[in-house]
C-alpha positions as CSV (number, residue, x, y, z in Angstrom):
1,M,3.0,13.3,-14.8
2,G,5.6,11.5,-16.9
3,D,8.3,12.2,-14.3
4,I,6.2,10.9,-11.5
5,L,5.2,7.7,-13.3
6,G,8.8,7.2,-14.5
7,G,10.1,7.8,-11.1
8,A,7.8,5.2,-9.6
9,F,8.9,2.6,-12.2
10,S,12.6,3.5,-11.5
11,A,12.1,3.2,-7.7
12,F,10.3,-0.2,-8.1
13,R,13.2,-1.4,-10.4
14,R,15.9,-0.2,-8.0
15,Y,14.4,-1.2,-4.7
16,W,12.5,-4.3,-5.9
17,K,14.2,-6.6,-3.3
18,P,12.8,-4.9,-0.2
19,L,9.5,-4.1,-1.9
20,V,8.9,-7.6,-3.1
21,G,10.3,-9.2,0.0
22,I,8.0,-7.2,2.4
23,M,4.9,-7.7,0.2
24,F,5.6,-11.4,0.0
25,A,6.0,-11.5,3.8
26,V,2.7,-9.6,4.3
27,Q,0.8,-11.9,1.9
28,G,2.4,-15.0,3.2
29,M,1.6,-14.2,6.9
30,G,-2.0,-13.2,5.9
31,I,-2.6,-16.4,3.9
32,L,-1.1,-18.6,6.7
33,L,-3.2,-17.0,9.4
34,V,-6.4,-17.3,7.4
35,A,-5.5,-20.9,6.5
36,I,-5.0,-21.9,10.1
37,A,-8.2,-20.2,11.1
38,T,-10.1,-22.0,8.3
39,G,-8.7,-25.3,9.4
40,I,-9.7,-24.8,13.0
41,A,-13.2,-23.7,11.9
42,V,-13.6,-26.8,9.7
43,A,-12.4,-29.1,12.5
44,V,-14.9,-27.5,15.0
45,A,-17.8,-27.5,12.6
46,Q,-17.2,-30.9,10.9
47,D,-20.5,-32.3,12.1
48,R,-22.3,-29.3,10.9
49,L,-20.7,-29.6,7.5
50,A,-22.0,-33.1,7.2
51,A,-25.4,-32.2,8.4
52,V,-25.7,-29.3,5.9
53,F,-24.0,-30.7,2.7
54,D,-24.4,-34.5,3.0
55,L,-28.1,-34.6,2.5
56,T,-30.3,-37.1,0.8
57,P,-32.2,-35.9,-2.3
58,G,-35.1,-33.7,-1.4
59,A,-34.0,-33.1,2.2
60,N,-33.4,-29.7,3.7
61,A,-30.7,-28.7,6.2
62,A,-31.9,-27.8,9.7
63,A,-31.8,-24.1,10.5
64,E,-29.7,-24.6,13.6
65,D,-27.1,-26.5,11.6
66,V,-26.9,-23.7,9.0
67,M,-26.6,-21.1,11.7
68,G,-24.0,-23.0,13.6
69,L,-21.9,-23.4,10.5
70,L,-22.1,-19.7,9.7
71,L,-21.1,-18.8,13.3
72,A,-18.2,-21.2,13.1
73,F,-16.8,-19.3,10.1
74,V,-17.5,-15.7,11.3
75,P,-14.1,-15.5,13.1
76,V,-12.4,-16.5,9.8
77,G,-14.2,-13.7,8.0
78,V,-13.2,-11.2,10.7
79,L,-9.6,-12.4,10.6
80,L,-9.5,-12.1,6.9
81,L,-10.8,-8.5,7.1
82,V,-8.2,-7.6,9.8
83,T,-5.3,-9.1,7.9
84,M,-6.3,-7.4,4.7
85,T,-6.6,-4.0,6.5
86,V,-3.2,-4.4,8.3
87,G,-1.6,-5.6,5.1
88,A,-2.9,-2.6,3.1
89,A,-1.6,-0.3,5.8
90,L,1.9,-1.9,5.8
91,I,2.0,-1.6,2.0
92,S,0.8,2.0,2.2
93,A,3.7,2.7,4.6
94,L,6.2,0.8,2.4
95,G,5.9,3.2,-0.6
96,P,6.7,6.4,1.2
97,A,9.5,4.7,3.2
98,V,11.1,3.6,-0.1
99,I,10.6,6.9,-1.8
100,Q,12.2,8.7,1.2
101,E,15.4,6.8,0.5
102,A,15.1,6.9,-3.3
103,V,14.9,10.8,-3.5
104,L,18.2,10.9,-1.6
105,G,19.8,8.1,-3.7
106,R,20.5,6.0,-0.7
107,P,20.3,2.2,-0.7
108,T,18.2,0.3,1.7
109,T,17.5,-3.3,2.9
110,F,14.6,-5.5,3.7
111,G,15.3,-5.2,7.5
112,A,15.5,-1.4,7.4
113,M,12.3,-1.1,5.5
114,W,10.5,-3.6,7.6
115,R,11.4,-1.8,10.8
116,R,10.5,1.5,9.3
117,C,7.1,0.3,8.1
118,W,6.4,-1.5,11.4
119,S,7.3,1.5,13.5
120,R,4.8,3.7,11.6
121,L,2.1,1.1,11.3
122,P,-0.2,2.5,14.0
123,A,-0.3,5.9,12.5
124,V,-0.6,4.7,8.9
125,L,-3.3,2.2,9.9
126,G,-5.2,5.0,11.6
127,T,-5.0,7.2,8.5
128,V,-6.2,4.4,6.3
129,L,-9.2,3.6,8.6
130,L,-10.1,7.2,9.3
131,A,-9.7,8.4,5.7
132,G,-11.8,5.5,4.5
133,L,-14.5,6.3,7.1
134,I,-14.6,10.0,6.2
135,A,-14.6,9.4,2.5
136,G,-17.2,6.6,2.7
137,A,-19.5,8.4,5.1
138,P,-21.7,9.9,2.4
139,M,-22.1,6.5,0.7
140,L,-22.8,4.7,3.9
141,L,-25.4,7.2,4.8
142,V,-27.1,6.8,1.5
143,Y,-27.1,3.0,1.8
144,A,-28.4,3.1,5.4
145,V,-31.3,5.3,4.5
146,G,-32.0,4.1,0.9
147,I,-31.9,0.3,1.2
148,P,-34.6,0.1,3.9
149,L,-36.8,2.4,1.8
150,V,-36.2,0.2,-1.3
151,L,-37.1,-3.0,0.7
152,M,-40.2,-1.2,2.0
153,S,-41.2,-0.2,-1.5
154,V,-41.1,-3.8,-2.7
155,D,-43.8,-4.9,-0.4
156,G,-45.8,-1.7,-0.8
157,S,-45.2,-0.2,2.6
158,G,-42.7,2.4,1.3
159,P,-42.6,5.1,-1.4
160,P,-42.6,3.6,-4.9
161,A,-39.9,5.9,-6.1
162,A,-37.4,4.8,-3.4
163,L,-35.1,3.0,-5.9
164,F,-34.9,6.1,-8.1
165,V,-34.1,8.3,-5.1
166,L,-31.4,5.8,-4.0
167,V,-29.7,5.9,-7.5
168,L,-29.9,9.7,-7.6
169,A,-28.4,10.0,-4.1
170,L,-25.6,7.6,-5.1
171,L,-24.8,9.7,-8.1
172,V,-24.7,12.9,-5.9
173,C,-22.7,11.4,-3.1
174,L,-20.1,9.5,-5.2
175,P,-18.3,12.7,-6.3
176,V,-18.2,13.9,-2.7
177,S,-16.6,10.6,-1.6
178,V,-14.1,10.7,-4.4
179,W,-13.2,14.3,-3.6
180,L,-12.7,13.4,0.1
181,A,-10.6,10.3,-0.7
182,T,-8.3,12.3,-3.0
183,R,-8.0,15.1,-0.5
184,L,-6.8,12.6,2.2
185,S,-4.8,10.3,-0.1
186,L,-1.4,11.7,1.0
187,A,-1.9,11.1,4.7
188,P,0.1,7.8,4.8
189,A,3.0,9.5,3.1
190,A,2.9,12.4,5.6
191,A,2.6,9.9,8.5
192,V,5.8,8.0,7.4
193,C,8.0,10.8,6.1
194,E,7.2,13.4,8.7
195,G,6.4,11.1,11.7
196,L,2.9,12.6,12.2
197,G,0.0,11.1,14.0
198,T,-3.3,10.1,12.4
199,V,-5.2,13.4,12.6
200,A,-2.1,15.5,11.9
201,A,-1.3,13.4,8.8
202,L,-4.9,13.8,7.5
203,R,-4.7,17.6,8.0
204,R,-1.3,17.7,6.3
205,S,-2.6,15.8,3.3
206,S,-5.6,18.1,3.0
207,H,-3.3,21.1,3.1
208,L,-0.9,19.7,0.4
209,V,-3.7,18.7,-2.0
210,K,-5.4,22.0,-1.7
211,D,-5.2,24.0,-5.0
212,G,-4.0,20.9,-6.8
213,W,-6.9,18.4,-6.5
214,W,-7.4,17.6,-10.2
215,R,-3.7,17.0,-10.7
216,V,-3.5,14.6,-7.7
217,F,-6.7,12.8,-8.7
218,G,-5.6,12.4,-12.4
219,I,-2.1,11.1,-11.7
220,T,-3.3,8.8,-8.9
221,M,-6.0,7.3,-11.1
222,L,-3.5,6.9,-13.9
223,G,-1.1,5.1,-11.5
224,Y,-3.9,2.6,-10.6
225,L,-4.7,2.1,-14.3
226,V,-1.0,1.4,-15.1
227,A,-0.7,-0.9,-12.2
228,G,-3.8,-2.8,-13.3
229,A,-2.7,-3.1,-16.9
230,V,0.8,-4.3,-16.0
231,G,-0.6,-6.7,-13.5
232,Y,-2.9,-8.1,-16.0
233,A,-0.1,-8.5,-18.5
234,I,1.9,-10.4,-15.9
235,Q,-1.0,-12.7,-15.1
236,M,-1.9,-13.6,-18.7
237,P,1.0,-16.1,-19.3
238,F,0.0,-18.0,-16.1
239,G,-3.6,-18.2,-17.3
240,F,-2.5,-19.5,-20.7
241,V,-0.3,-22.2,-19.1
242,G,-3.2,-23.2,-16.8
243,M,-5.6,-23.4,-19.7
244,A,-3.2,-25.5,-21.7
245,A,-2.9,-27.9,-18.8
246,F,-6.6,-28.1,-18.4
247,L,-7.4,-28.4,-22.1
248,P,-6.8,-32.3,-22.4
249,S,-9.4,-32.9,-19.7
250,V,-11.9,-30.7,-21.5
251,M,-11.3,-32.5,-24.8
252,A,-11.7,-35.9,-23.0
253,A,-15.0,-34.9,-21.4
254,G,-17.0,-36.0,-24.5
255,E,-15.6,-39.5,-24.4
256,S,-17.6,-42.4,-23.2
257,A,-15.2,-43.2,-20.3
258,P,-13.1,-40.1,-19.5
259,D,-10.2,-40.6,-17.2
260,P,-10.9,-38.7,-13.9
261,D,-7.2,-38.5,-13.1
262,V,-6.6,-36.3,-16.1
263,A,-9.3,-33.9,-15.1
264,I,-8.1,-33.7,-11.5
265,V,-4.5,-33.1,-12.6
266,G,-5.5,-30.5,-15.2
267,L,-7.7,-28.7,-12.7
268,L,-5.0,-28.7,-10.0
269,V,-2.4,-27.3,-12.5
270,Y,-4.9,-24.6,-13.6
271,V,-5.7,-23.5,-10.0
272,I,-2.0,-23.4,-9.1
273,C,-1.1,-21.3,-12.2
274,I,-4.0,-18.9,-11.5
275,V,-3.0,-18.5,-7.8
276,V,0.7,-17.9,-8.7
277,G,-0.2,-15.4,-11.4
278,V,-2.5,-13.5,-9.0
279,L,0.2,-13.4,-6.3
280,I,2.9,-12.2,-8.6
281,S,0.8,-9.7,-10.4
282,G,-0.5,-8.5,-7.1
283,L,3.0,-7.5,-6.1
284,F,3.0,-4.8,-8.8
285,Q,-0.6,-3.9,-8.5
286,F,-0.4,-3.3,-4.8
287,G,3.2,-1.9,-4.7
288,F,3.1,0.6,-7.6
289,P,0.3,3.0,-6.6
290,P,1.8,3.8,-3.1
291,L,5.1,4.8,-4.9
292,V,3.1,7.2,-7.2
293,T,1.3,8.7,-4.2
294,A,4.6,9.1,-2.3
295,L,6.2,10.9,-5.3
296,L,3.1,13.2,-5.5
297,Y,3.7,14.0,-1.8
298,V,7.3,14.9,-2.5
299,D,6.4,16.8,-5.6
300,L,3.8,18.9,-3.8
301,R,6.2,19.7,-0.9
302,M,8.8,20.8,-3.5
303,R,6.3,23.1,-5.1
304,K,4.9,24.6,-1.9
305,E,7.7,24.3,0.7
306,N,11.0,24.3,-1.3
307,L,11.7,20.7,-0.2
308,A,14.3,20.4,-2.9
309,A,16.8,22.6,-1.1
310,S,16.5,20.4,2.0
311,L,16.9,17.2,0.0
312,I,20.0,18.6,-1.7
313,A,21.5,19.6,1.6
314,A,20.7,16.1,3.1
315,A,22.2,14.3,0.1
316,A,25.3,16.4,-0.2
317,P,28.5,14.6,1.0
318,T,30.1,16.0,4.1
319,V,33.8,16.8,3.8
320,A,35.8,16.3,7.0
321,P,38.0,19.3,7.7
322,T,41.7,18.7,7.3
323,V,43.8,19.4,10.4
324,A,47.4,20.6,10.1
325,P,50.0,18.4,11.7
326,T,51.3,19.6,15.0
327,A,54.7,19.2,16.5
328,S,53.4,17.3,19.5
329,A,50.4,15.0,20.0
330,H,49.7,16.6,23.4
331,P,48.4,20.2,23.1
332,A,50.3,21.3,26.3
333,A,53.6,20.4,24.8
334,D,53.0,22.5,21.7
335,P,54.7,25.8,22.1
336,A,52.5,27.5,19.6
337,G,49.3,26.6,21.6
338,P,46.0,25.6,20.2
339,E,46.1,28.3,17.5
340,G,48.9,26.6,15.6
341,P,52.4,27.8,14.8
342,A,52.7,31.5,14.3
343,G,54.4,32.6,11.2
344,P,55.3,36.0,9.8
345,E,51.7,36.7,8.8
346,G,50.1,35.5,12.1
347,P,48.6,32.3,13.2
348,A,48.2,29.7,10.5
349,D,44.5,28.5,10.1
350,P,44.5,24.8,9.0
351,T,41.0,25.1,7.5
352,P,39.9,27.6,4.9
353,P,37.2,30.0,5.7
354,P,33.7,28.9,4.6
355,A,32.4,30.3,1.4
356,A,29.7,32.9,1.6
357,A,26.2,31.4,1.4
358,P,24.4,32.3,-1.7
359,D,21.5,34.7,-1.4
360,P,18.2,32.7,-1.7
361,D,16.5,35.5,-3.5
362,Q,19.3,35.8,-6.1
363,K,18.2,34.5,-9.4
């Protein structure tokens, strides 16, 4: 556990430029798209906004105006959900892509990581969606059956113990959803590191987590707790600065003629500080857990499949063989032929014979 969490911190510290750069790019593009969609919705439904919110005291908005306003902002909500899902998939692919280079000690760049994550986005997005659907299926089934029963029990047409049954079913199905989510949690790492498809990556994750569920669950939960604690510690100074900027307007609120400009400036500074703190802390909160999950994937492959030997072989520097100088640059002009000049002990071999490979069963 300590090695995995320490390795995640080390990877974040060493590869912070591509990590932070890609997460900033993902957040920036998502915020920009949602802001543009919101602006278009406000422009389209401007008359509806006035009809719903600019009312005289005691007046009620018309039902068609409220419905039209809701329909105008439905695309904004759909776009927000899509951008959040795609962004989560990109960040889920970013952690394994970085760890794949970190375990070999190789440097990487923003461009290389962006291309790597983008090329594996369809498979990772499929694993995120399908794993969420599989893990959430028991809870969705409980809600689909239990909530109508609870609503019927309120007006007397349903069983009176529907709420108790709903709570009991949630307590039963929640551990099943957690078990499924943990069993499939390594699918994004398998999709990135092994180039698997969605279904194959889910099967691979289930195979790797088998016989080690509690360990994967505990370390994953601890990774999320550490990410939340560090993110909260990062966000606290921004909150203090915002409260300090907003404090004069709060103190002036009791005066007979408070200055509205002070309140507006203080509120603006407070909102900016909170937003900046959330964005910066979110970089660690969203980027650290995928690193922990990717290291768990590498650790399980080392334990079950002897991945360490392959990693050592991939990281070992290759030594180019040294060629003995020949008398002529053209092989046909060399009287000794391609075997090299013959000496008293036979043809001279310019490269030493390879060392005998060690027996893998030898301790």
